C-alpha positions, 0 to 999 in steps of 0.5 A, a space after each residue: 516196872 509196875 503192872 496193874 493187874 485189877 483198880 486194887 491190885 499190882 505187881 511191882 519188880 525192881 533189879 537194882 546194880 551197885 558198885 562196892 567201893 570197900 570191898 576188899 580182901 580181909 587179912 588176920 594177923 595173929 600170934 602164938 604168945 609162948 613162942 617166942 610171937 610168931 605171927 601168921 596170917 589168915 585171908 579172908 576172902 576177896 568178894 566181889 565189888 560188885 553187888 546184885 538186888 532182885 525183888 518182886 512184890 504183889 500189892 493189895 490196896 481195898 476202898 475201906 483203905 486196908 493194904 497189904 503188901 507181898 515182897 520177895 527179894 533177894 541180894 548177891 555178891 561173890 556167892 551169898 545169897 540173901 534171900 527176904 521174904 515179907 508180909 506186910 498188912 495195914 488197917 485203919 483202925 
């Protein structure tokens, strides 16, 4: 979704929902070599297969070809949240 703020700038938003088909609980099997090789299993978290991404960007494109894009985004899955911020500046020379 984009909203034109002026002739040179716009605000853009996005929302994505995905499904991770390979999301499964991890397990590691370990053993003690000095105790007759007895083994034990350590289970990891069971991640949710649903992935959500959202973001917003402010974009400016000047008449001389200069472009400045500021983006903020969030990825989330099973209590894990990743946030990103980027600024891109392109200038003709």
